[in-house]
C-alpha positions in Angstrom: -9.5 -19.5 12.6 -9.9 -17.2 9.6 -6.7 -15.7 8.3 -6.3 -13.1 5.6 -2.8 -12.4 4.3 -2.1 -9.5 2.0 0.8 -9.0 -0.4 1.8 -6.8 -3.3 2.2 -3.4 -1.6 5.2 -1.2 -2.2 6.4 2.1 -3.7 5.1 3.1 -7.1 5.2 6.3 -9.2 2.1 8.3 -9.9 0.4 6.9 -13.0 1.8 3.5 -12.5 0.1 0.2 -11.5 0.2 -2.2 -8.6 -1.7 -5.4 -7.8 -2.6 -6.4 -4.3 -3.5 -9.9 -3.4 -5.3 -11.4 -0.4 -5.1 -15.1 0.4 -7.9 -16.4 2.6 -7.6 -19.4 4.9 -11.1 -20.5 3.9 -12.7 -20.6 0.5 -13.5 -17.1 -0.7 -17.0 -18.1 -1.6 -17.6 -19.0 2.0 -17.7 -15.3 2.9 -20.7 -13.1 2.2 -18.3 -10.4 0.9 -14.6 -9.7 0.6 -13.0 -6.5 -0.1 -10.3 -3.9 0.4 -10.2 -0.9 2.8 -7.4 1.7 3.2 -6.3 3.9 6.0 -4.0 6.9 6.4 -2.8 8.4 9.7 -5.4 10.3 11.6 -8.3 9.1 9.3 -10.8 6.4 9.6 -10.5 3.2 7.5 -12.5 3.6 4.3 -13.9 1.1 1.8 -12.0 0.9 -1.5 -13.8 -2.0 -3.2 -15.9 -5.0 -2.3 -17.1 -8.2 -4.0 -19.9 -10.3 -2.7 -20.3 -14.0 -3.2 -23.1 -13.1 -5.7 -20.6 -11.1 -7.7 -22.0 -7.7 -6.6 -19.1 -5.1 -6.8 -18.9 -1.8 -5.1 -16.1 0.8 -5.6 -15.4 4.0 -3.7 -15.9 7.0 -6.0 -12.2 8.1 -5.9 -11.1 4.7 -7.4 -13.9 4.1 -9.9 -12.4 3.5 -13.4 -8.9 3.0 -12.0 -9.1 0.0 -9.6 -10.5 -3.4 -10.3 -11.4 -6.1 -7.7 -11.5 -9.7 -8.7 -11.6 -13.2 -7.2 -9.8 -16.4 -7.9 -11.9 -19.0 -6.1 -9.5 -21.9 -7.0 -6.7 -20.1 -5.2 -8.8 -18.6 -2.3 -7.5 -15.2 -3.4 -9.0 -11.8 -4.0 -7.0 -9.2 -6.0 -7.1 -5.4 -6.3 -5.6 -4.2 -9.5 -4.6 -0.5 -9.1 -4.0 1.5 -12.3 -3.3 5.1 -12.8 -2.4 5.5 -9.1 -2.2 8.9 -7.5 -0.4 10.3 -4.5 -3.7 10.4 -2.6 -3.9 6.6 -3.0 -1.0 6.3 -0.5 -2.3 4.3 2.5 -2.2 1.0 4.3 -4.5 -1.3 2.5 -6.4 -4.0 4.4 -8.1 -7.1 3.1 -11.5 -7.6 4.7 -14.0 -10.5 4.8 -17.3 -11.0 6.5 -19.8 -13.7 7.1 -22.4 -14.1 9.8 -19.8 -15.4 12.2 -18.0 -12.0 12.1 -15.7 -9.6 10.3 -12.1 -10.4 9.6 -9.1 -8.3 8.7 -5.6 -8.9 7.3 -2.6 -7.2 8.8 -2.4 -4.6 6.0 0.1 -3.8 3.3 1.5 -0.3 2.6 1.1 1.4 -0.8 3.1 4.5 -1.3 2.6 6.6 -4.5 5.3 9.1 -5.3 4.6 12.2 -7.4 
């Protein structure tokens, strides 16, 4: 069974930095893609950043130039480095992975940015 466990969320001031981590139960390169989504109350979950096993990276426009997704294959971990955070980055952040067998989600970690 695939398990994704996020960590690193918390309260941060606007302009600060935070690093999210997602540990996968299987090797990260076994997934076609891994990434981060976020969701706020009343809104749909939206893509923040994704990283394919071929190293193709996609970022949502609001986070381009501020967030960086990376992978540590030896530790089965995907990170999201969040710099210059803004109050509008406040959300629950979910780790996501997919492969032909299906889509998988972590339990989510809350990021709250104070102004």
